[in-house]
KOLLO-119504 format. One record per atom (N, C-alpha, C): residue in one letter; atom name; x, y, z. Coordinates in steps of 0.02 Angstrom, whole numbers, plus 50000, padded with zeros to 5 digits. Last residue first. Layout:
BEGIN
  resn  name     xx     yy     zz
     A    CA      X      Y      Z
...
This chain:
BEGIN
  resn  name     xx     yy     zz
     V     N  41675  50489  53975
     V    CA  41690  50535  53906
     V     C  41661  50622  53905
     K     N  41669  50378  54082
     K    CA  41665  50435  54040
     K     C  41691  50475  54056
     I     N  41637  50186  54085
     I    CA  41674  50250  54045
     I     C  41658  50288  54056
     K     N  41559  50138  54209
     K    CA  41557  50114  54152
     K     C  41622  50198  54142
     K     N  41506  50049  54363
     K    CA  41545  50091  54348
     K     C  41542  50084  54269
     G     N  41335  49962  54282
     G    CA  41382  49956  54349
     G     C  41422  50011  54324
     N     N  41208  49930  54253
     N    CA  41212  50012  54324
     N     C  41284  50004  54322
     A     N  41232  49825  54224
     A    CA  41216  49839  54176
     A     C  41216  49936  54207
     D     N  41309  49695  54290
     D    CA  41280  49745  54295
     D     C  41253  49805  54243
     F     N  41431  49627  54294
     F    CA  41374  49618  54241
     F     C  41329  49685  54261
     I     N  41521  49676  54374
     I    CA  41546  49637  54328
     I     C  41466  49632  54267
     R     N  41427  49634  54522
     R    CA  41433  49696  54461
     R     C  41469  49701  54431
     F     N  41322  49493  54523
     F    CA  41404  49550  54526
     F     C  41389  49592  54489
     K     N  41196  49416  54606
     K    CA  41214  49470  54570
     K     C  41289  49507  54590
     A     N  41145  49239  54606
     A    CA  41141  49308  54609
     A     C  41179  49367  54583
     L     N  41033  49191  54540
     L    CA  41040  49169  54610
     L     C  41104  49198  54630
     K     N  41006  49216  54381
     K    CA  40958  49250  54423
     K     C  40975  49197  54525
     L     N  41051  49107  54282
     L    CA  41021  49103  54311
     L     C  40980  49146  54382
     K     N  41141  49242  54267
     K    CA  41116  49206  54212
     K     C  41035  49174  54267
     Q     N  41216  49217  54387
     Q    CA  41169  49278  54405
     Q     C  41119  49261  54322
     L     N  41268  49095  54361
     L    CA  41243  49119  54440
     L     C  41207  49201  54441
     M     N  41378  49107  54250
     M    CA  41313  49056  54268
     M     C  41272  49100  54319
     F     N  41457  49221  54311
     F    CA  41400  49240  54225
     F     C  41323  49196  54249
     K     N  41516  49162  54423
     K    CA  41475  49216  54433
     K     C  41428  49221  54357
     L     N  41581  49050  54340
     L    CA  41545  49041  54374
     L     C  41508  49129  54405
     G     N  41670  49149  54269
     G    CA  41605  49098  54204
     G     C  41580  49071  54257
     V     N  41738  49208  54351
     V    CA  41712  49244  54302
     V     C  41650  49176  54276
     L     N  41814  49095  54399
     L    CA  41767  49105  54438
     L     C  41719  49163  54404
     L     N  41881  49039  54301
     L    CA  41828  49014  54287
     L     C  41781  49020  54329
     I     N  41978  49114  54273
     I    CA  41904  49145  54226
     I     C  41877  49077  54230
     G     N  42059  49134  54404
     G    CA  42017  49182  54372
     G     C  41980  49175  54318
     F     N  42107  48984  54332
     F    CA  42064  49009  54407
     F     C  42013  49066  54404
     G     N  42229  49053  54262
     G    CA  42139  48982  54230
     G     C  42072  48988  54273
     Y     N  42270  49158  54321
     Y    CA  42241  49174  54265
     Y     C  42181  49108  54255
     A     N  42368  49066  54391
     A    CA  42312  49108  54437
     A     C  42271  49146  54378
     V     N  42400  49007  54291
     V    CA  42373  48951  54347
     V     C  42326  49014  54355
     S     N  42501  49120  54237
     S    CA  42437  49080  54230
     S     C  42409  49047  54221
     R     N  42587  49115  54331
     R    CA  42524  49187  54344
     R     C  42470  49175  54295
     R     N  42650  49040  54328
     R    CA  42606  49021  54418
     R     C  42564  49113  54363
     F     N  42712  49059  54196
     F    CA  42671  49010  54227
     F     C  42628  48998  54284
     S     N  42718  49226  54170
     S    CA  42736  49155  54165
     S     C  42701  49097  54191
     I     N  42670  49308  54005
     I    CA  42643  49297  54083
     I     C  42667  49218  54099
     S     N  42721  49409  53878
     S    CA  42673  49337  53896
     S     C  42688  49330  53983
     S     N  42767  49492  53741
     S    CA  42734  49491  53803
     S     C  42694  49425  53804
     A     N  42892  49449  53641
     A    CA  42841  49458  53635
     A     C  42808  49436  53732
     E     N  43029  49439  53609
     E    CA  43005  49514  53622
     E     C  42947  49494  53659
     K     N  43051  49325  53545
     K    CA  43064  49344  53626
     K     C  43072  49389  53671
     N     N  42882  49280  53453
     N    CA  42960  49307  53482
     N     C  42951  49323  53571
     Y     N  42752  49203  53426
     Y    CA  42781  49220  53489
     Y     C  42844  49218  53510
     N     N  42648  49244  53338
     N    CA  42732  49274  53325
     N     C  42741  49261  53369
     T     N  42501  49219  53238
     T    CA  42531  49242  53286
     T     C  42616  49236  53298
     P     N  42374  49244  53121
     P    CA  42439  49205  53128
     P     C  42451  49228  53212
     S     N  42203  49266  53140
     S    CA  42222  49283  53147
     S     C  42315  49251  53122
     T     N  42057  49221  53058
     T    CA  42109  49202  53088
     T     C  42137  49258  53078
     I     N  41891  49314  53139
     I    CA  41960  49320  53092
     I     C  42001  49273  53110
     E     N  41747  49316  53236
     E    CA  41820  49309  53229
     E     C  41861  49308  53136
     G     N  41608  49418  53300
     G    CA  41635  49414  53268
     G     C  41716  49369  53260
     I     N  41476  49437  53438
     I    CA  41545  49437  53426
     I     C  41596  49394  53357
     K     N  41352  49566  53489
     K    CA  41369  49484  53439
     K     C  41456  49488  53411
     Y     N  41270  49578  53635
     Y    CA  41322  49595  53586
     Y     C  41364  49551  53560
     D     N  41221  49535  53770
     D    CA  41217  49508  53698
     D     C  41228  49549  53629
     L     N  41283  49549  53869
     L    CA  41219  49605  53862
     L     C  41211  49607  53805
     Y     N  41329  49433  53942
     Y    CA  41301  49425  53928
     Y     C  41256  49480  53924
     I     N  41448  49476  53814
     I    CA  41402  49409  53791
     I     C  41342  49442  53849
     A     N  41503  49570  53851
     A    CA  41472  49573  53811
     A     C  41447  49518  53778
     Q     N  41564  49514  53971
     Q    CA  41526  49556  53978
     Q     C  41480  49568  53917
     M     N  41665  49415  53940
     M    CA  41604  49394  53935
     M     C  41540  49424  53969
     L     N  41751  49547  53881
     L    CA  41722  49470  53814
     L     C  41664  49449  53856
     I     N  41793  49570  53987
     I    CA  41750  49624  53964
     I     C  41719  49605  53895
     E     N  41841  49457  54057
     E    CA  41788  49504  54090
     E     C  41724  49549  54050
     N     N  41933  49418  53969
     N    CA  41906  49366  53990
     N     C  41849  49403  54009
     D     N  42044  49545  54005
     D    CA  42017  49486  53940
     D     C  41946  49460  53945
     F     N  42051  49541  54146
     F    CA  41987  49586  54101
     F     C  42006  49581  54034
     I     N  42167  49452  54192
     I    CA  42085  49453  54202
     I     C  42040  49458  54161
     F     N  42283  49535  54185
     F    CA  42280  49506  54148
     F     C  42183  49493  54129
     D     N  42218  49676  54303
     D    CA  42257  49628  54301
     D     C  42231  49597  54224
     D     N  42113  49736  54352
     D    CA  42143  49784  54333
     D     C  42215  49732  54285
     S     N  41928  49696  54326
     S    CA  42009  49688  54342
     S     C  42031  49733  54296
     N     N  41785  49808  54322
     N    CA  41840  49748  54313
     N     C  41894  49740  54322
     E     N  41693  49903  54319
     E    CA  41722  49870  54393
     E     C  41759  49803  54338
     M     N  41730  49974  54199
     M    CA  41763  50004  54263
     M     C  41755  49963  54334
     I     N  41647  49921  54116
     I    CA  41724  49891  54131
     I     C  41760  49948  54186
     P     N  41511  49892  54083
     P    CA  41538  49957  54143
     P     C  41591  49888  54160
     L     N  41466  49938  53921
     L    CA  41487  49903  53952
     L     C  41514  49922  54059
     D     N  41445  50043  53849
     D    CA  41397  50017  53884
     D     C  41423  49973  53919
     L     N  41586  50091  53780
     L    CA  41523  50133  53810
     L     C  41481  50122  53879
     L     N  41594  50000  53730
     L    CA  41661  49990  53753
     L     C  41600  50056  53805
     V     N  41483  49960  53634
     V    CA  41500  49936  53683
     V     C  41534  49960  53717
     D     N  41477  50108  53559
     D    CA  41441  50094  53602
     D     C  41441  50042  53634
     K     N  41600  50078  53481
     K    CA  41597  50174  53518
     K     C  41546  50149  53568
     K     N  41662  49933  53451
     K    CA  41627  49962  53432
     K     C  41611  50026  53494
     F     N  41802  49843  53461
     F    CA  41730  49853  53491
     F     C  41725  49915  53455
     A     N  41920  49730  53426
     A    CA  41925  49769  53430
     A     C  41837  49794  53457
     R     N  42097  49626  53474
     R    CA  42035  49638  53456
     R     C  41997  49733  53446
     Y     N  42198  49505  53530
     Y    CA  42177  49576  53463
     Y     C  42094  49577  53471
     G     N  42246  49417  53628
     G    CA  42238  49496  53639
     G     C  42224  49541  53599
     T     N  42127  49298  53635
     T    CA  42159  49349  53628
     T     C  42172  49384  53645
     H     N  42040  49212  53732
     H    CA  42125  49214  53745
     H     C  42158  49268  53702
     Y     N  41953  49148  53673
     Y    CA  41932  49187  53732
     Y     C  41993  49253  53721
     E     N  41914  49067  53510
     E    CA  41955  49075  53574
     E     C  41915  49156  53622
     S     N  41827  49031  53440
     S    CA  41859  48992  53452
     S     C  41917  48997  53487
     L     N  41614  49018  53516
     L    CA  41680  49056  53502
     L     C  41767  49007  53484
     K     N  41503  48986  53524
     K    CA  41543  48960  53481
     K     C  41606  48993  53457
     Q     N  41407  49009  53640
     Q    CA  41466  49031  53613
     Q     C  41473  48964  53590
     G     N  41358  48987  53781
     G    CA  41296  48934  53726
     G     C  41336  48976  53666
     T     N  41420  49005  53927
     T    CA  41378  49061  53876
     T     C  41322  49042  53801
     I     N  41463  48861  53954
     I    CA  41424  48910  54004
     I     C  41375  48971  53975
     V     N  41516  48829  53845
     V    CA  41466  48763  53892
     V     C  41417  48831  53908
     N     N  41637  48931  53845
     N    CA  41590  48910  53773
     N     C  41524  48867  53796
     D     N  41681  48902  53926
     D    CA  41654  48979  53932
     D     C  41607  48951  53882
     I     N  41741  48772  53902
     I    CA  41711  48794  53970
     I     C  41669  48862  53979
     A     N  41835  48819  53793
     A    CA  41762  48751  53787
     A     C  41740  48768  53860
     T     N  41929  48895  53836
     T    CA  41872  48896  53783
     T     C  41803  48887  53814
     L     N  41982  48812  53935
     L    CA  41933  48851  53963
     L     C  41899  48877  53894
     I     N  42048  48714  53824
     I    CA  41998  48686  53879
     I     C  41950  48747  53917
     R     N  42098  48779  53743
     R    CA  42058  48772  53726
     R     C  42020  48748  53784
     N     N  42221  48861  53821
     N    CA  42173  48885  53799
     N     C  42114  48870  53781
     A     N  42293  48735  53872
     A    CA  42247  48778  53953
     A     C  42180  48837  53896
     I     N  42342  48716  53751
     I    CA  42297  48677  53802
     I     C  42224  48678  53842
     Y     N  42413  48809  53748
     Y    CA  42368  48780  53716
     Y     C  42288  48770  53722
     K     N  42494  48808  53834
     K    CA  42480  48874  53848
     K     C  42408  48854  53774
     Y     N  42574  48705  53819
     Y    CA  42533  48686  53879
     Y     C  42467  48760  53850
     L     N  42661  48751  53701
     L    CA  42594  48681  53708
     L     C  42556  48692  53778
     P     N  42653  48901  53643
     P    CA  42689  48831  53692
     P     C  42627  48816  53723
     M     N  42645  48963  53485
     M    CA  42619  48973  53563
     M     C  42670  48883  53614
     G     N  42702  48987  53367
     G    CA  42759  48983  53459
     G     C  42744  48956  53483
     G     N  42667  48965  53263
     G    CA  42648  49051  53275
     G     C  42702  49035  53343
     K     N  42588  48847  53242
     K    CA  42629  48859  53220
     K     C  42669  48922  53260
     L     N  42492  48856  53368
     L    CA  42562  48798  53392
     L     C  42620  48835  53343
     A     N  42402  48960  53320
     A    CA  42429  48955  53380
     A     C  42524  48915  53369
     M     N  42323  48932  53174
     M    CA  42396  48997  53188
     M     C  42424  48961  53249
     G     N  42205  48840  53141
     G    CA  42286  48814  53152
     G     C  42343  48842  53174
     G     N  42125  48914  53081
     G    CA  42169  48891  53047
     G     C  42224  48864  53080
     L     N  42070  48977  53233
     L    CA  42059  48979  53180
     L     C  42109  48947  53153
     I     N  42172  49023  53356
     I    CA  42150  48960  53349
     I     C  42118  48942  53290
     R     N  42190  49142  53371
     R    CA  42262  49097  53324
     R     C  42250  49048  53342
     S     N  42081  49273  53298
     S    CA  42107  49213  53325
     S     C  42141  49159  53303
     G     N  42016  49432  53341
     G    CA  42074  49397  53275
     G     C  42097  49311  53312
     L     N  41863  49493  53347
     L    CA  41941  49456  53379
     L     C  41961  49427  53333
     A     N  41742  49631  53380
     A    CA  41797  49578  53349
     A     C  41856  49545  53362
     V     N  41566  49673  53383
     V    CA  41648  49637  53452
     V     C  41708  49615  53377
     D     N  41478  49687  53321
     D    CA  41478  49726  53372
     D     C  41570  49725  53406
     F     N  41409  49633  53155
     F    CA  41445  49627  53229
     F     C  41466  49681  53264
     M     N  41361  49705  53078
     M    CA  41338  49612  53066
     M     C  41366  49595  53163
     D     N  41427  49821  53021
     D    CA  41344  49836  53053
     D     C  41312  49774  53071
     S     N  41533  49839  52956
     S    CA  41479  49842  52916
     S     C  41412  49789  52943
     T     N  41607  49897  53044
     T    CA  41584  49933  52995
     T     C  41535  49891  52960
     L     N  41647  49744  53089
     L    CA  41609  49822  53147
     L     C  41589  49882  53111
     L     N  41749  49721  53011
     L    CA  41677  49642  53026
     L     C  41637  49711  53064
     G     N  41832  49822  52986
     G    CA  41762  49766  52952
     G     C  41730  49748  52957
     A     N  41940  49797  53094
     A    CA  41881  49869  53091
     A     C  41785  49859  53038
     M     N  41971  49668  53020
     M    CA  41939  49686  53108
     M     C  41894  49724  53109
     A     N  42027  49723  52921
     A    CA  41951  49636  52911
     A     C  41924  49686  52986
     P     N  42110  49819  52946
     P    CA  42055  49828  52911
     P     C  42000  49765  52915
     I     N  42211  49758  53028
     I    CA  42136  49788  53061
     I     C  42107  49808  52998
     L     N  42317  49669  52967
     L    CA  42234  49644  52981
     L     C  42182  49679  53006
     K     N  42429  49718  53013
     K    CA  42365  49709  52974
     K     C  42304  49691  52937
     A     N  42482  49682  53140
     A    CA  42444  49738  53122
     A     C  42392  49732  53044
     P     N  42443  49530  53207
     P    CA  42483  49573  53135
     P     C  42439  49621  53119
     Y     N  42532  49515  53363
     Y    CA  42484  49495  53310
     Y     C  42481  49545  53256
     Q     N  42653  49543  53388
     Q    CA  42637  49464  53413
     Q     C  42585  49459  53367
     Y     N  42721  49639  53416
     Y    CA  42732  49623  53345
     Y     C  42710  49538  53362
     D     N  42709  49725  53548
     D    CA  42729  49670  53545
     D     C  42748  49620  53471
     P     N  42589  49809  53545
     P    CA  42633  49820  53514
     P     C  42708  49787  53510
     H     N  42424  49734  53513
     H    CA  42481  49752  53568
     H     C  42565  49767  53551
     L     N  42287  49828  53464
     L    CA  42358  49792  53460
     L     C  42384  49806  53504
     M     N  42125  49856  53466
     M    CA  42182  49853  53523
     M     C  42224  49809  53492
     V     N  42018  49976  53390
     V    CA  42050  49914  53403
     V     C  42122  49904  53432
     V     N  41874  50055  53400
     V    CA  41941  50034  53439
     V     C  41959  49980  53420
     I     N  41759  50179  53304
     I    CA  41794  50109  53351
     I     C  41858  50077  53345
     D     N  41763  50288  53330
     D    CA  41690  50238  53323
     D     C  41685  50169  53328
     A     N  41786  50420  53418
     A    CA  41846  50327  53391
     A     C  41770  50313  53393
     G     N  41865  50537  53508
     G    CA  41814  50548  53451
     G     C  41771  50452  53435
     R     N  41936  50529  53602
     R    CA  41949  50560  53555
     R     C  41902  50554  53493
     N     N  41873  50477  53696
     N    CA  41898  50548  53725
     N     C  41910  50598  53635
     L     N  41910  50363  53638
     L    CA  41830  50384  53664
     L     C  41824  50459  53666
     A     N  42035  50366  53678
     A    CA  42008  50334  53634
     A     C  41941  50377  53587
     E     N  42024  50373  53809
     E    CA  42073  50403  53775
     E     C  42034  50413  53726
     K     N  41987  50236  53850
     K    CA  41952  50305  53858
     K     C  41987  50360  53836
     Y     N  42036  50131  53821
     Y    CA  41981  50136  53782
     Y     C  41945  50195  53791
     C     N  42162  50170  53873
     C    CA  42152  50178  53818
     C     C  42087  50172  53784
     T     N  42134  50122  54041
     T    CA  42146  50193  53992
     T     C  42165  50209  53915
     K     N  42090  50006  54011
     K    CA  42067  50037  54010
     K     C  42065  50129  54014
     Q     N  42239  49950  53987
     Q    CA  42159  49938  53924
     Q     C  42108  49982  53946
     N     N  42288  49967  54108
     N    CA  42304  50005  54023
     N     C  42241  49992  53966
     A     N  42206  49899  54200
     A    CA  42206  49968  54198
     A     C  42241  50018  54112
     G     N  42244  49761  54138
     G    CA  42182  49777  54102
     G     C  42172  49876  54147
     Y     N  42377  49751  54173
     Y    CA  42372  49751  54101
     Y     C  42302  49790  54081
     G     N  42436  49899  54273
     G    CA  42419  49837  54260
     G     C  42402  49799  54178
     R     N  42509  49992  54327
     R    CA  42431  49980  54375
     R     C  42428  49907  54363
     N     N  42655  50074  54383
     N    CA  42641  50038  54370
     N     C  42579  50001  54373
     A     N  42653  50272  54374
     A    CA  42654  50191  54424
     A     C  42618  50131  54363
     E     N  42566  50351  54318
     E    CA  42621  50366  54339
     E     C  42682  50288  54373
     H     N  42561  50290  54152
     H    CA  42542  50288  54208
     H     C  42603  50299  54245
     L     N  42555  50408  54005
     L    CA  42584  50380  54051
     L     C  42546  50367  54099
     Y     N  42512  50407  53824
     Y    CA  42477  50413  53884
     Y     C  42529  50376  53943
     T     N  42541  50493  53631
     T    CA  42582  50441  53706
     T     C  42541  50467  53778
     A     N  42545  50460  53490
     A    CA  42522  50527  53558
     A     C  42531  50458  53604
     I     N  42702  50454  53389
     I    CA  42625  50434  53420
     I     C  42604  50465  53496
     G     N  42814  50498  53327
     G    CA  42773  50544  53342
     G     C  42684  50505  53363
     M     N  42931  50424  53361
     M    CA  42888  50400  53293
     M     C  42829  50455  53294
     E     N  42969  50478  53488
     E    CA  43035  50470  53418
     E     C  42976  50467  53339
     G     N  42887  50440  53555
     G    CA  42887  50517  53549
     G     C  42925  50537  53472
     A     N  42895  50277  53557
     A    CA  42847  50329  53539
     A     C  42852  50388  53526
     K     N  43077  50308  53611
     K    CA  43028  50262  53546
     K     C  42987  50293  53534
     Q     N  43009  50360  53764
     Q    CA  43054  50399  53707
     Q     C  43029  50357  53630
     V     N  42925  50256  53799
     V    CA  42881  50307  53780
     V     C  42942  50364  53751
     T     N  43036  50126  53776
     T    CA  42964  50117  53739
     T     C  42922  50217  53737
     K     N  43137  50116  53849
     K    CA  43145  50162  53830
     K     C  43056  50187  53793
     D     N  43093  50026  54016
     D    CA  43143  50022  53943
     D     C  43115  50113  53913
     H     N  43017  49999  54098
     H    CA  43079  50015  54135
     H     C  43111  50051  54083
     S     N  42857  50078  54097
     S    CA  42882  50045  54091
     S     C  42978  50043  54104
     K     N  42697  50140  54145
     K    CA  42749  50129  54179
     K     C  42847  50083  54188
     D     N  42618  50093  54047
     D    CA  42616  50050  54105
     D     C  42666  50072  54159
     D     N  42564  50192  53883
     D    CA  42650  50172  53932
     D     C  42624  50118  54011
     V     N  42467  50186  53779
     V    CA  42484  50198  53846
     V     C  42531  50175  53882
     L     N  42470  50268  53616
     L    CA  42504  50202  53642
     L     C  42474  50225  53719
     L     N  42365  50237  53472
     L    CA  42366  50291  53527
     L     C  42403  50245  53566
     I     N  42324  50320  53312
     I    CA  42375  50301  53344
     I     C  42374  50312  53410
     E     N  42188  50352  53197
     E    CA  42231  50394  53242
     E     C  42249  50331  53275
     D     N  42150  50332  53089
     D    CA  42138  50381  53070
     D     C  42196  50401  53135
     V     N  42165  50197  52959
     V    CA  42189  50202  53049
     V     C  42194  50287  53046
     V     N  42189  50155  52814
     V    CA  42124  50137  52853
     V     C  42126  50180  52942
     D     N  42323  50209  52778
     D    CA  42257  50214  52762
     D     C  42183  50219  52780
     K     N  42407  50160  52886
     K    CA  42401  50212  52884
     K     C  42321  50248  52852
     P     N  42406  50007  52952
     P    CA  42371  50045  52875
     P     C  42363  50100  52889
     I     N  42564  49955  53008
     I    CA  42492  49976  53022
     I     C  42450  50021  52965
     E     N  42682  49928  53040
     E    CA  42644  49890  52983
     E     C  42554  49934  52977
     S     N  42752  50024  53115
     S    CA  42770  50033  53036
     S     C  42733  49974  52998
     Y     N  42731  49959  53249
     Y    CA  42713  50039  53207
     Y     C  42688  50024  53151
     T     N  42813  49852  53232
     T    CA  42731  49811  53249
     T     C  42687  49892  53213
     K     N  42907  49893  53236
     K    CA  42921  49879  53177
     K     C  42839  49871  53179
     E     N  42932  49990  53327
     E    CA  42953  50007  53292
     E     C  42915  49983  53241
     L     N  42937  49895  53456
     L    CA  42864  49948  53444
     L     C  42887  49977  53391
     T     N  43012  49819  53504
     T    CA  42953  49808  53436
     T     C  42919  49825  53436
     Q     N  43086  49857  53588
     Q    CA  43128  49851  53557
     Q     C  43087  49789  53487
     E     N  42999  49942  53694
     E    CA  43047  49961  53651
     E     C  43062  49937  53581
     A     N  42894  49864  53770
     A    CA  42891  49863  53731
     A     C  42949  49894  53649
     N     N  42881  49884  53911
     N    CA  42938  49879  53877
     N     C  42931  49841  53816
     Y     N  42709  49921  53882
     Y    CA  42770  49890  53938
     Y     C  42808  49845  53924
     A     N  42553  49982  53829
     A    CA  42628  49943  53803
     A     C  42650  49948  53882
     P     N  42419  49925  53710
     P    CA  42451  49940  53791
     P     C  42522  49926  53811
     M     N  42376  50039  53593
     M    CA  42421  50020  53589
     M     C  42457  50000  53668
     V     N  42216  50059  53481
     V    CA  42253  50083  53550
     V     C  42308  50030  53561
     V     N  42196  50120  53347
     V    CA  42227  50092  53362
     V     C  42236  50115  53432
     I     N  42012  50213  53285
     I    CA  42071  50206  53325
     I     C  42101  50167  53359
     I     N  41917  50268  53143
     I    CA  41970  50202  53173
     I     C  42002  50214  53218
     K     N  41761  50331  53091
     K    CA  41856  50346  53145
     K     C  41875  50291  53159
     K     N  41691  50280  52969
     K    CA  41678  50272  53042
     K     C  41754  50291  53052
     G     N  41684  50264  52809
     G    CA  41621  50336  52874
     G     C  41645  50319  52961
     N     N  41734  50168  52783
     N    CA  41655  50189  52770
     N     C  41605  50225  52826
     L     N  41848  50212  52879
     L    CA  41837  50136  52858
     L     C  41752  50154  52851
     M     N  41999  50305  52902
     M    CA  41917  50310  52913
     M     C  41920  50257  52871
């Protein structure tokens, strides 16, 4: 508990056997009430490892994608009564020790969404982010800031925390089951006027850390531009899209 709020950490996992234990060991158990792992049909022993550590685990019978994994993560966390849900990748890329700070932004009632930014403090390149990914990150973030009127340092971090009300209100079941889900949920939060806060987060691009290929990175980049275009057209009332429809499909608990 933190300020009377139930904190649940969710870990969307895919082939995380080598890094799961190290990630789990650094989660501050005095703050976190429950830890859930959703396995997206890993080919290694992620599920077995999670079971040995006593982590509550949910399984996808087939590989459904990173976005679909998050949908399951948030649904199961809300079913367990979470007030705040923190997403932590089990690949040891983001520091679990910052979970109290992430959750603290939300329990302060000053923010609705919290992001762990690799860009603040110049952490990205120092942590091993490939240069081409850093440049693309900066360009796409700048474009999204122009479109939305925000001043976020990064839209592409995988370290996030959400208030329960946000996850119940956003039509996230309309979102992609692939990596573009990350961008869609932030753009939805901005569209519906939720407040987003950021903290500086170091990153660790170790050899086991999850990373998409250059080809998929390019597809992700074009996907971000498309989401931004939809956001702009709907704000201007020139078109309507289900991902920005307040009556779109939401998580049911």
